Each structure stands twice: as C-alpha cells, then as structure tokens.
C-alpha atoms as an extended CHARMM CRD file, in Angstrom:
* protein
*
       147  EXT
         1         1  MET       CA             11.7680000000       15.9370000000       14.7480000000  PROA      1               0.0000000000
         2         2  TYR       CA             15.1520000000       14.3670000000       15.2110000000  PROA      2               0.0000000000
         3         3  SER       CA             18.5200000000       15.6600000000       14.0590000000  PROA      3               0.0000000000
         4         4  LYS       CA             20.3330000000       13.5320000000       11.4630000000  PROA      4               0.0000000000
         5         5  GLN       CA             22.6190000000       12.2660000000       14.1940000000  PROA      5               0.0000000000
         6         6  GLU       CA             19.7240000000       11.3140000000       16.4770000000  PROA      6               0.0000000000
         7         7  ALA       CA             17.8720000000        9.6320000000       13.5990000000  PROA      7               0.0000000000
         8         8  ALA       CA             20.9920000000        7.6470000000       12.6820000000  PROA      8               0.0000000000
         9         9  LEU       CA             21.3970000000        6.5670000000       16.3090000000  PROA      9               0.0000000000
        10        10  ILE       CA             17.7580000000        5.3910000000       16.5280000000  PROA      10              0.0000000000
        11        11  LYS       CA             18.1420000000        3.4730000000       13.2580000000  PROA      11              0.0000000000
        12        12  LYS       CA             21.3560000000        1.8250000000       14.4840000000  PROA      12              0.0000000000
        13        13  GLU       CA             19.7120000000        0.9380000000       17.8090000000  PROA      13              0.0000000000
        14        14  PHE       CA             16.7100000000       -0.5240000000       15.9430000000  PROA      14              0.0000000000
        15        15  TRP       CA             18.7860000000       -2.7890000000       13.7000000000  PROA      15              0.0000000000
        16        16  THR       CA             21.0380000000       -3.8600000000       16.5750000000  PROA      16              0.0000000000
        17        17  ALA       CA             17.9840000000       -4.7650000000       18.6570000000  PROA      17              0.0000000000
        18        18  PHE       CA             16.4550000000       -6.6760000000       15.7220000000  PROA      18              0.0000000000
        19        19  ALA       CA             19.6730000000       -8.6660000000       15.2360000000  PROA      19              0.0000000000
        20        20  THR       CA             19.7210000000       -9.4470000000       18.9470000000  PROA      20              0.0000000000
        21        21  VAL       CA             16.1160000000      -10.6800000000       19.0010000000  PROA      21              0.0000000000
        22        22  TYR       CA             16.4310000000      -12.6140000000       15.6950000000  PROA      22              0.0000000000
        23        23  PRO       CA             20.1210000000      -13.5520000000       15.4060000000  PROA      23              0.0000000000
        24        24  ARG       CA             20.1820000000      -15.3130000000       12.0750000000  PROA      24              0.0000000000
        25        25  LYS       CA             21.7120000000      -14.7700000000        8.6710000000  PROA      25              0.0000000000
        26        26  TRP       CA             19.0920000000      -13.6060000000        6.2120000000  PROA      26              0.0000000000
        27        27  LEU       CA             19.2710000000      -14.2820000000        2.4750000000  PROA      27              0.0000000000
        28        28  LEU       CA             19.0080000000      -10.5820000000        1.5030000000  PROA      28              0.0000000000
        29        29  TYR       CA             21.7070000000       -9.8280000000       -1.1220000000  PROA      29              0.0000000000
        30        30  ASP       CA             22.8920000000      -13.4360000000       -1.3780000000  PROA      30              0.0000000000
        31        31  THR       CA             20.2700000000      -14.6950000000       -3.8520000000  PROA      31              0.0000000000
        32        32  LYS       CA             23.0080000000      -15.6200000000       -6.3470000000  PROA      32              0.0000000000
        33        33  ILE       CA             21.0530000000      -13.6040000000       -8.9220000000  PROA      33              0.0000000000
        34        34  LYS       CA             22.7280000000      -10.3130000000       -9.7780000000  PROA      34              0.0000000000
        35        35  ASP       CA             20.5320000000       -7.3400000000       -8.8310000000  PROA      35              0.0000000000
        36        36  VAL       CA             17.7610000000       -9.4690000000       -7.2950000000  PROA      36              0.0000000000
        37        37  THR       CA             17.6980000000       -8.7570000000       -3.5610000000  PROA      37              0.0000000000
        38        38  PHE       CA             15.5790000000       -9.1170000000       -0.4580000000  PROA      38              0.0000000000
        39        39  LYS       CA             15.4110000000       -6.0790000000        1.8050000000  PROA      39              0.0000000000
        40        40  PHE       CA             13.9280000000       -4.8840000000        5.0550000000  PROA      40              0.0000000000
        41        41  TYR       CA             12.5650000000       -1.3280000000        5.1040000000  PROA      41              0.0000000000
        42        42  ILE       CA             11.2780000000        0.7690000000        7.9920000000  PROA      42              0.0000000000
        43        43  ASP       CA             10.3000000000        4.4270000000        8.3060000000  PROA      43              0.0000000000
        44        44  ASN       CA              7.9090000000        6.3940000000       10.4820000000  PROA      44              0.0000000000
        45        45  LYS       CA              4.7340000000        5.0920000000        8.8190000000  PROA      45              0.0000000000
        46        46  LYS       CA              5.3550000000        1.5080000000        7.7260000000  PROA      46              0.0000000000
        47        47  ALA       CA              7.5690000000       -1.5550000000        7.7110000000  PROA      47              0.0000000000
        48        48  GLN       CA              8.1640000000       -3.5360000000        4.5230000000  PROA      48              0.0000000000
        49        49  VAL       CA              9.8330000000       -6.7270000000        3.3860000000  PROA      49              0.0000000000
        50        50  LEU       CA             10.8580000000       -6.3180000000       -0.2410000000  PROA      50              0.0000000000
        51        51  LEU       CA             12.0640000000       -8.3600000000       -3.1630000000  PROA      51              0.0000000000
        52        52  ASP       CA             13.6500000000       -5.9070000000       -5.5700000000  PROA      52              0.0000000000
        53        53  ILE       CA             14.3930000000       -6.9530000000       -9.1390000000  PROA      53              0.0000000000
        54        54  GLU       CA             16.6520000000       -4.3610000000      -10.6790000000  PROA      54              0.0000000000
        55        55  PRO       CA             19.0070000000       -5.6500000000      -13.3820000000  PROA      55              0.0000000000
        56        56  LYS       CA             20.2780000000       -2.8760000000      -15.6200000000  PROA      56              0.0000000000
        57        57  GLU       CA             19.1090000000       -4.8460000000      -18.6530000000  PROA      57              0.0000000000
        58        58  GLU       CA             15.3780000000       -4.2500000000      -19.0170000000  PROA      58              0.0000000000
        59        59  GLU       CA             14.8380000000       -7.6700000000      -20.6020000000  PROA      59              0.0000000000
        60        60  LYS       CA             16.3970000000       -9.4950000000      -17.6310000000  PROA      60              0.0000000000
        61        61  ARG       CA             14.2750000000       -7.4880000000      -15.1980000000  PROA      61              0.0000000000
        62        62  LYS       CA             11.1830000000       -8.3980000000      -17.2000000000  PROA      62              0.0000000000
        63        63  ILE       CA             12.0550000000      -12.1070000000      -17.3080000000  PROA      63              0.0000000000
        64        64  TYR       CA             12.7930000000      -12.3970000000      -13.5780000000  PROA      64              0.0000000000
        65        65  PHE       CA              9.6130000000      -10.5340000000      -12.6750000000  PROA      65              0.0000000000
        66        66  GLU       CA              7.4910000000      -12.6480000000      -15.0370000000  PROA      66              0.0000000000
        67        67  LYS       CA              8.9790000000      -15.8620000000      -13.6380000000  PROA      67              0.0000000000
        68        68  ILE       CA              8.0560000000      -14.8680000000      -10.1020000000  PROA      68              0.0000000000
        69        69  GLU       CA              4.7190000000      -13.5260000000      -11.2840000000  PROA      69              0.0000000000
        70        70  SER       CA              4.0190000000      -16.9360000000      -12.8710000000  PROA      70              0.0000000000
        71        71  LEU       CA              4.2990000000      -18.3120000000       -9.3090000000  PROA      71              0.0000000000
        72        72  LYS       CA              2.0500000000      -15.5910000000       -7.8850000000  PROA      72              0.0000000000
        73        73  SER       CA             -0.8480000000      -17.8610000000       -6.9380000000  PROA      73              0.0000000000
        74        74  ILE       CA              1.5450000000      -20.1660000000       -5.0560000000  PROA      74              0.0000000000
        75        75  LEU       CA              3.2070000000      -17.2490000000       -3.2770000000  PROA      75              0.0000000000
        76        76  LEU       CA             -0.1670000000      -15.7820000000       -2.2810000000  PROA      76              0.0000000000
        77        77  GLU       CA             -1.8610000000      -19.0550000000       -1.3280000000  PROA      77              0.0000000000
        78        78  GLU       CA              0.9880000000      -20.8490000000        0.4270000000  PROA      78              0.0000000000
        79        79  TYR       CA              3.3990000000      -18.1990000000        1.6980000000  PROA      79              0.0000000000
        80        80  LEU       CA              2.3970000000      -14.5340000000        1.7160000000  PROA      80              0.0000000000
        81        81  PRO       CA             -1.2810000000      -13.7980000000        0.9920000000  PROA      81              0.0000000000
        82        82  GLU       CA             -0.7590000000      -10.0300000000        1.2220000000  PROA      82              0.0000000000
        83        83  ALA       CA              2.1300000000       -9.7730000000       -1.2480000000  PROA      83              0.0000000000
        84        84  ILE       CA              1.9280000000       -6.8710000000       -3.6900000000  PROA      84              0.0000000000
        85        85  PHE       CA              3.3850000000       -7.2090000000       -7.1980000000  PROA      85              0.0000000000
        86        86  GLU       CA              4.4970000000       -4.1880000000       -9.1800000000  PROA      86              0.0000000000
        87        87  ARG       CA              6.1740000000       -4.6640000000      -12.5430000000  PROA      87              0.0000000000
        88        88  ASN       CA              7.2210000000       -1.0170000000      -12.8590000000  PROA      88              0.0000000000
        89        89  PHE       CA              7.9990000000        0.4850000000       -9.4690000000  PROA      89              0.0000000000
        90        90  TYR       CA              9.5380000000        3.9550000000       -9.5300000000  PROA      90              0.0000000000
        91        91  LEU       CA             12.1950000000        4.6880000000       -6.9350000000  PROA      91              0.0000000000
        92        92  GLU       CA             12.6240000000        8.2420000000       -5.6080000000  PROA      92              0.0000000000
        93        93  ASN       CA             15.6270000000        8.7160000000       -7.9270000000  PROA      93              0.0000000000
        94        94  GLY       CA             13.4260000000        7.9060000000      -10.9480000000  PROA      94              0.0000000000
        95        95  LYS       CA             14.9060000000        4.4470000000      -11.5530000000  PROA      95              0.0000000000
        96        96  VAL       CA             12.3610000000        1.8140000000      -12.5710000000  PROA      96              0.0000000000
        97        97  ILE       CA             12.5900000000       -1.5880000000      -10.9080000000  PROA      97              0.0000000000
        98        98  SER       CA             10.2160000000       -4.4810000000      -10.3480000000  PROA      98              0.0000000000
        99        99  ARG       CA              9.1740000000       -5.0510000000       -6.7490000000  PROA      99              0.0000000000
       100       100  ILE       CA              7.2210000000       -7.5910000000       -4.7610000000  PROA      100             0.0000000000
       101       101  TRP       CA              6.5600000000       -6.6290000000       -1.1770000000  PROA      101             0.0000000000
       102       102  ILE       CA              4.5330000000       -7.0060000000        1.9740000000  PROA      102             0.0000000000
       103       103  GLU       CA              3.9410000000       -4.0940000000        4.3130000000  PROA      103             0.0000000000
       104       104  LYS       CA              2.7220000000       -3.3890000000        7.7860000000  PROA      104             0.0000000000
       105       105  LEU       CA              1.1800000000        0.0500000000        8.1650000000  PROA      105             0.0000000000
       106       106  GLU       CA              0.8610000000        2.2890000000       11.2010000000  PROA      106             0.0000000000
       107       107  VAL       CA              4.1830000000        1.3490000000       12.7900000000  PROA      107             0.0000000000
       108       108  SER       CA              7.1120000000        3.6850000000       13.3030000000  PROA      108             0.0000000000
       109       109  LEU       CA             10.8490000000        3.3320000000       13.6230000000  PROA      109             0.0000000000
       110       110  ASN       CA             10.7800000000        6.1790000000       16.1440000000  PROA      110             0.0000000000
       111       111  ASN       CA              8.2500000000        4.4770000000       18.4270000000  PROA      111             0.0000000000
       112       112  LYS       CA             10.1360000000        1.8630000000       20.4540000000  PROA      112             0.0000000000
       113       113  ASN       CA              6.7740000000        0.4420000000       21.5500000000  PROA      113             0.0000000000
       114       114  ASN       CA              6.3340000000       -0.7270000000       17.9120000000  PROA      114             0.0000000000
       115       115  TRP       CA              9.6760000000       -2.4550000000       17.6770000000  PROA      115             0.0000000000
       116       116  GLY       CA              8.5750000000       -5.8780000000       18.9380000000  PROA      116             0.0000000000
       117       117  GLU       CA              5.6810000000       -5.8990000000       16.4680000000  PROA      117             0.0000000000
       118       118  ILE       CA              7.9920000000       -4.8120000000       13.6280000000  PROA      118             0.0000000000
       119       119  PHE       CA             10.6170000000       -7.4050000000       14.5480000000  PROA      119             0.0000000000
       120       120  ALA       CA              7.9900000000      -10.1720000000       14.5590000000  PROA      120             0.0000000000
       121       121  PHE       CA              6.6280000000       -8.9440000000       11.1980000000  PROA      121             0.0000000000
       122       122  PHE       CA             10.1200000000       -8.8250000000        9.6590000000  PROA      122             0.0000000000
       123       123  ASN       CA             11.0030000000      -12.2810000000       10.9710000000  PROA      123             0.0000000000
       124       124  ALA       CA              7.8070000000      -14.0620000000        9.9370000000  PROA      124             0.0000000000
       125       125  THR       CA              7.5120000000      -12.3410000000        6.5570000000  PROA      125             0.0000000000
       126       126  MET       CA             11.1410000000      -12.6800000000        5.4720000000  PROA      126             0.0000000000
       127       127  ALA       CA             11.1800000000      -16.3140000000        6.6120000000  PROA      127             0.0000000000
       128       128  GLN       CA              8.1820000000      -17.0600000000        4.3650000000  PROA      128             0.0000000000
       129       129  PHE       CA              9.6960000000      -15.0990000000        1.4650000000  PROA      129             0.0000000000
       130       130  GLU       CA             12.9300000000      -17.0640000000        1.8240000000  PROA      130             0.0000000000
       131       131  LEU       CA             11.1100000000      -20.4130000000        1.9550000000  PROA      131             0.0000000000
       132       132  PHE       CA              9.2990000000      -19.4950000000       -1.2640000000  PROA      132             0.0000000000
       133       133  PHE       CA             12.5360000000      -18.3900000000       -2.9240000000  PROA      133             0.0000000000
       134       134  TYR       CA             14.4700000000      -21.5130000000       -1.9290000000  PROA      134             0.0000000000
       135       135  GLU       CA             11.6380000000      -23.7440000000       -3.1610000000  PROA      135             0.0000000000
       136       136  TYR       CA             11.5660000000      -22.1100000000       -6.6250000000  PROA      136             0.0000000000
       137       137  GLU       CA             15.1350000000      -20.8070000000       -6.8310000000  PROA      137             0.0000000000
       138       138  GLU       CA             16.2800000000      -23.0000000000       -9.7310000000  PROA      138             0.0000000000
       139       139  TYR       CA             13.2880000000      -22.0470000000      -11.8510000000  PROA      139             0.0000000000
       140       140  ILE       CA             13.7000000000      -18.3290000000      -11.0720000000  PROA      140             0.0000000000
       141       141  LYS       CA             17.4470000000      -18.3380000000      -11.7940000000  PROA      141             0.0000000000
       142       142  ASP       CA             17.2110000000      -20.2430000000      -15.0830000000  PROA      142             0.0000000000
       143       143  LEU       CA             16.8490000000      -17.5960000000      -17.7770000000  PROA      143             0.0000000000
       144       144  GLU       CA             16.5830000000      -20.3160000000      -20.4150000000  PROA      144             0.0000000000
       145       145  THR       CA             13.3170000000      -21.6700000000      -18.9830000000  PROA      145             0.0000000000
       146       146  ASN       CA             10.4250000000      -19.5190000000      -20.0980000000  PROA      146             0.0000000000
       147       147  THR       CA              7.4510000000      -18.7300000000      -17.9060000000  PROA      147             0.0000000000
C-alpha cells in the first residue's frame, strides 16, 4: 500500500511517461459539446478509455446518448468492437451520466511492467474513438436532428 504522496507521484510519473511515449494532443475535453468528454482512466485493476455524456439537463444527456447509440453498429463494426454502452451509469458520488467505454482488465497503474501495454491500449483505443467522433461529429452535435 502506498501513501497518498507516493500514489500521487506514481500517477504523475505514469502520465508523464505516457505523454513522452505518445506526445500528441488528444481531443478529451475539446469536443465542442458542453459536458461531453473523452477521458483516460487507470487504477490498480483496469485501464479504460471513456466517453462521458453528462449534461445537467437530463433531456440533453438522453439525446446525445441516443444519437451515439444510433451509430452503435458502426462504432462496434468499424472502430471499437468491444465498446460498452450504458445509458444510466452511476458515478461514486451518485450522479447519473451516460457512458461509452472500452476497458483493459488485469493491468495496474502500480506495476510499471504494465505501462507499455496500457500506453499502447490508450493510444490505439482513443485514436479509434476520436476517428469515430470526428466522422460523426456534426450529426452528434446537432440537437435538431433526431436519431
């Protein structure tokens, strides 16, 4: 078990190493859709690439999720066959969001031997997620176009 300071240092070292190996600007929070963000996540059991849909207005969250869900077969067949869709995903704080994600199990932030595998997973998965998003961005953003 690591102290909070040691854990923070490992996390900082991890992200610095990732940025060194894959020095590019990721889309992440710059989707141009308020409260629709791409994220990387890592802990001691898994790595995930996430698309979180979390507008405060329930109706907007529903519309954005349904738009992406309407493209599900394309996302699964052409980009990310292991993507998981969850309309109502409950965060630890109880907040409900919609989430689409891909995960790699049995890897750990604390095991530096896993880092190369995690970095490759993050890079390949986020790149595919971004390609999908850029291809269908106008449709996803347009709240006037129904699914």
